Residue, then its C-alpha position, 0 to 999 in steps of 0.5 A: m540499507r536504510i530502505f531495510f531499517v524502514a521496512i522493518a520499523a513499518v512492519i513493526l508499527q502496523i502490527t503493534a501501535l497502527a492497527y489499533v489506529r482506525i477511522g470508521t472501517s478504514t485502517f491505515n496501511l503505512e507499508l503501502i505508502i513506504l512501498v510506494f515512495v521507494s518504488l518511484k524513487y528507485g523503479p521496480k526492481p526495489g519496489i518488487w522486492l519490497g512488495l515481496f516483503f511486505g506481501a509476506v508479512n502481511g500474508i502472514f497475518a491473512i492466512d487464507s490469502f497469503w500468496v494473493n498479498v505477495l502477488l499484489y503487493s509486488a505488482i504495486g511495487s512494479i507498476t509504481g517503479y515502472l510509472g515513476r520513471w515517466f512522471y515522478k520528479e519527487t512530487l507531493p501530487a504525484f506520490l498521492l496520486m500513485i497512493f490512491c491508484s495503488l489502494a484502488f488496484l489492492y482493494f479491487f484485486l482483492w475483491l475480485l479474488k476473494m468475492p466475500y459475498p455470493d452477490a457480487w453487485g452488493a460486494l462492489a457497493g460494500l467495497s466502494g464504502l470501504f474504498a471511499a473511507s480509506a483511500a480517503y484516510n490513507t492519502g491524508i496522513s501519506i502527506v506527513f510520510f512524504y515528507l517524513l521519509k524525504g526528511l530521512r532520505v530514504 
């Protein structure tokens, strides 16, 4: 039940306050941080359901890619849930590694499915700059949320 309230609070924060917190072009992705935390701790099934919820919420605001967001967020929840069975012992380095890999997965498949530029290599160069900034920003901020979510016993 706490997961549900944390997910609703994350969506409200992401839509209202955190939409304006930016460093350069990178935005804060609280939903991805909570998705990775929950799927690592509870396994793939809660990860898939939470990924479906977060993907649907993100898809509503990105009109052109509703199903892409649903698919990507549920895949991230499932994959991190399965990987969490093998090496996650509620440690910060494993959590940070999974945040970084989840961001790489998300941005790569968004690039692959959307292809915003006719020149694929130019798009890949733009993606690498966006990914590097966003990965550093979200991985750094996720340290705070790792201890916050552990303290809330989500």
